[in-house]
C-alpha positions in Angstrom: 117.2 91.9 80.0 117.6 88.7 82.0 115.6 88.4 85.2 117.6 86.6 87.9 115.5 85.0 90.7 117.2 85.0 94.0 116.3 82.8 97.0 113.0 84.0 98.4 112.2 86.3 95.4 109.2 84.1 94.4 107.8 84.3 97.9 108.3 88.1 97.9 106.7 88.4 94.5 103.7 86.4 95.7 103.4 88.6 98.9 103.4 91.7 96.7 100.4 90.3 94.9 98.4 90.6 98.1 99.2 94.3 98.6 96.1 96.6 98.4 96.6 98.9 95.4 94.3 101.7 94.3 94.7 103.6 91.0 93.9 107.3 90.6 94.1 109.7 87.7 96.9 112.2 88.3 95.5 115.2 90.1 92.4 113.3 91.4 94.1 111.5 94.3 92.3 111.5 97.6 93.5 113.8 100.4 95.8 112.7 103.2 93.1 113.1 105.9 92.4 109.6 107.2 90.3 110.7 110.2 87.1 109.4 108.6 88.6 106.0 108.0 90.5 105.4 111.3 90.1 106.1 115.0 92.3 108.4 117.0 93.7 105.3 118.8 94.6 103.7 115.4 96.3 106.9 114.3 98.3 107.1 117.5 99.3 103.5 116.9 100.6 104.4 113.4 102.6 107.3 114.8 104.1 105.0 117.5 105.2 102.5 114.8 106.8 105.3 112.8 108.5 106.6 115.9 110.0 103.2 116.8 111.1 102.7 113.2 112.7 106.2 113.1 114.7 105.4 116.3 115.7 102.0 114.9 116.9 103.6 111.7 118.9 106.2 113.6 120.9 103.5 115.3 120.2 105.1 118.6 118.5 103.6 121.6 114.9 104.7 122.4 115.1 107.1 125.3 113.7 105.9 128.6 112.8 108.9 130.8 109.6 110.2 132.4 107.5 112.7 130.4 108.3 115.3 133.0 112.0 115.0 132.3 111.5 115.0 128.5 113.6 117.7 126.7 111.6 120.5 125.2 110.8 124.2 125.3 107.7 126.4 125.1 107.7 129.0 122.3 105.1 131.6 122.8 104.0 133.9 120.0 105.0 137.6 120.3 102.2 139.8 121.6 
C-alpha cells in the first residue's frame, strides 16, 4: 500500500499527535458522567457548541425568537 501525502497532511498528522488519548480494556471504560470533572457552566457551553454545530450541519439558519415564542408543548403523565 502506498501512502500519498496531500498538502497539509503532515500538519494534520502532527496535530493529531497532540490529541489526548486514553486507553481502556474493553468493558472497563469509565462512565459518561462528567459532572465530577466539569462545572455546570462548562457542560452548558458544550451543549451550546453541539447545538450550533447541529444547526450548521442541517444547513438551516439558527432561529432567532424569544424564549416565550419558542415552539413546544407540555406533555403531562396520565393520572
